[in-house]
C-alpha positions as CSV (number, residue, x, y, z in Angstrom):
1,X,0.0,0.0,-0.1
2,X,2.8,2.3,0.7
3,X,4.3,1.7,-2.7
4,X,1.1,2.6,-4.3
5,X,1.0,5.8,-2.4
6,X,4.7,6.6,-3.3
7,X,4.0,6.0,-7.0
8,X,0.9,8.3,-6.9
9,X,3.0,10.9,-5.2
10,X,5.6,10.9,-7.9
11,X,3.0,11.0,-10.6
12,X,1.1,14.0,-9.1
13,X,4.5,15.8,-8.4
14,X,5.7,15.1,-11.9
15,X,2.5,16.3,-13.6
16,X,2.5,19.6,-11.5
17,X,6.1,20.5,-11.9
18,X,6.4,19.7,-15.7
19,X,4.6,22.0,-18.1
20,X,2.2,20.0,-20.5
21,X,3.6,19.4,-23.9
22,X,0.6,21.0,-25.6
23,X,1.2,24.3,-23.9
24,X,5.0,24.3,-24.1
25,X,5.1,23.1,-27.7
26,X,2.3,25.1,-29.2
27,X,3.2,26.5,-32.6
28,X,3.2,30.3,-33.2
29,X,0.5,31.5,-35.5
30,X,3.2,31.9,-38.2
31,X,4.4,28.4,-37.7
32,X,0.8,27.1,-37.9
33,X,0.4,28.8,-41.2
34,X,3.5,27.0,-42.5
35,X,2.0,23.7,-41.4
36,X,-0.8,24.4,-43.8
37,X,1.6,25.4,-46.7
38,X,1.1,29.1,-46.4
39,X,3.9,31.7,-46.0
40,X,4.1,33.8,-42.8
41,X,3.8,37.1,-44.6
42,X,0.0,36.7,-45.1
43,X,-0.2,37.8,-41.5
44,X,1.2,41.0,-40.2
45,X,3.8,41.1,-37.4
46,X,2.5,41.3,-33.9
47,X,0.0,38.4,-33.6
48,X,-0.7,38.1,-29.9
49,X,-2.3,34.7,-29.9
50,X,-4.5,32.3,-31.9
51,X,-6.9,29.4,-31.5
52,X,-7.1,26.5,-33.9
53,X,-9.4,23.5,-33.8
54,X,-7.3,20.9,-35.7
55,X,-10.4,18.7,-36.3
56,X,-12.5,21.4,-38.2
57,X,-9.7,23.9,-39.2
58,X,-11.7,26.8,-37.6
59,X,-9.3,29.4,-36.3
60,X,-9.1,32.8,-34.7
61,X,-6.1,35.0,-34.8
62,X,-5.7,38.0,-32.3
63,X,-3.8,41.1,-33.0
64,X,-3.1,44.0,-30.6
65,X,-5.6,46.2,-32.4
66,X,-6.5,47.0,-36.1
67,X,-3.8,47.0,-38.5
68,X,-3.6,49.0,-41.7
69,X,-0.7,49.2,-44.4
70,X,-0.2,49.5,-48.1
71,X,1.5,46.9,-50.4
72,X,2.2,48.2,-53.8
73,X,-1.2,50.0,-54.8
74,X,-3.3,48.0,-52.4
75,X,-4.4,49.1,-48.9
76,X,-5.1,46.4,-46.4
77,X,-6.9,46.4,-43.1
78,X,-6.8,43.7,-40.6
79,X,-9.3,43.8,-37.7
80,X,-8.0,42.8,-34.2
81,X,-9.7,39.4,-34.7
82,X,-9.3,37.4,-37.9
83,X,-11.4,34.2,-38.3
84,X,-11.8,31.5,-40.9
85,X,-11.3,27.9,-41.8
86,X,-7.9,26.5,-42.8
87,X,-7.1,23.3,-44.7
88,X,-3.9,22.6,-46.6
89,X,-3.5,25.3,-49.3
90,X,-6.9,26.9,-48.6
91,X,-8.3,29.5,-46.2
92,X,-12.0,29.9,-46.5
93,X,-14.9,31.7,-44.6
94,X,-12.3,34.4,-43.9
95,X,-13.3,37.5,-42.0
96,X,-11.5,40.3,-40.6
97,X,-9.3,41.3,-43.6
98,X,-10.3,44.0,-46.2
99,X,-8.6,45.4,-49.3
100,X,-9.3,48.8,-50.9
101,X,-10.4,48.3,-54.6
102,X,-10.9,51.7,-56.2
103,X,-13.0,53.5,-53.6
104,X,-14.6,50.4,-52.0
105,X,-13.3,48.2,-49.1
106,X,-14.0,44.6,-49.9
107,X,-13.5,41.6,-47.7
108,X,-11.1,39.0,-48.6
109,X,-12.9,35.8,-48.2
110,X,-10.7,33.1,-49.6
111,X,-6.9,32.5,-49.9
112,X,-5.7,29.7,-52.0
113,X,-2.1,28.5,-52.5
114,X,-1.5,27.0,-55.9
115,X,2.2,26.0,-56.3
116,X,4.3,29.3,-56.2
117,X,1.2,31.6,-56.3
118,X,-1.3,32.7,-53.8
119,X,-4.7,33.8,-54.8
120,X,-6.7,36.3,-52.8
121,X,-10.4,36.3,-53.5
122,X,-13.1,38.9,-52.6
123,X,-15.8,36.8,-54.0
124,X,-16.5,38.7,-57.2
125,X,-12.8,39.0,-58.2
126,X,-9.4,37.6,-57.3
127,X,-5.7,38.6,-57.6
128,X,-2.7,36.2,-57.8
129,X,0.7,37.0,-56.3
130,X,4.0,35.2,-56.1
131,X,4.5,33.3,-52.7
132,X,8.0,34.9,-52.6
133,X,6.2,38.3,-51.9
134,X,5.1,36.9,-48.5
135,X,8.3,35.5,-47.0
136,X,8.4,38.3,-44.4
137,X,5.4,39.5,-42.4
138,X,4.5,43.2,-43.1
139,X,4.6,45.7,-40.2
140,X,1.4,47.5,-39.3
141,X,1.5,51.2,-40.5
142,X,4.2,50.7,-43.1
143,X,3.8,47.2,-44.7
144,X,7.1,46.3,-46.4
145,X,8.1,50.0,-46.8
146,X,9.4,50.6,-43.3
147,X,12.3,52.8,-42.0
148,X,14.8,51.4,-39.4
149,X,16.3,53.3,-36.5
150,X,19.1,54.7,-38.7
151,X,16.5,56.3,-40.9
152,X,17.2,53.9,-43.8
153,X,14.6,52.2,-45.7
154,X,14.4,48.5,-45.2
155,X,14.2,46.7,-48.4
156,X,12.3,43.3,-48.3
157,X,12.0,42.2,-52.0
158,X,12.8,43.8,-55.2
159,X,9.8,42.1,-56.9
160,X,6.7,44.2,-57.0
161,X,3.3,42.7,-56.4
162,X,1.5,42.4,-59.7
163,X,-2.2,41.5,-59.9
164,X,-3.4,39.1,-62.7
165,X,-7.0,39.7,-62.0
């Protein structure tokens, strides 16, 4: 009986003192994107946390606040909470990200990766971009056109984003 008590003591002590693997080893939101074959740069820098239901693909991503920046001729707005459903090479039912097209703000509802291209769809139209344009995450406020502490422009990629839609 004393042996059983000693075994229970060690099991309880071990489980209390050792962080669970699921908390300790949880991927960042950017790493989770890569697990589904998406580049990190489709999310801006500064993700605070995220939730992902691996069985359904439903997710929520939380930013510190809303985030606005320009990439090439496009203005993008990310709300503080972004939701959707992710599967390999496809994000659907997306909400929380809008793009300015002419004078209208349209919601990006689907993102699809097809080999070396990513397609962003607003439902009625879509645009394709090279995956290489999203290797780095944009910074809220300045996108990829940021200035470092020395006052020099930070260059991320010489390729400009070109829409095929």
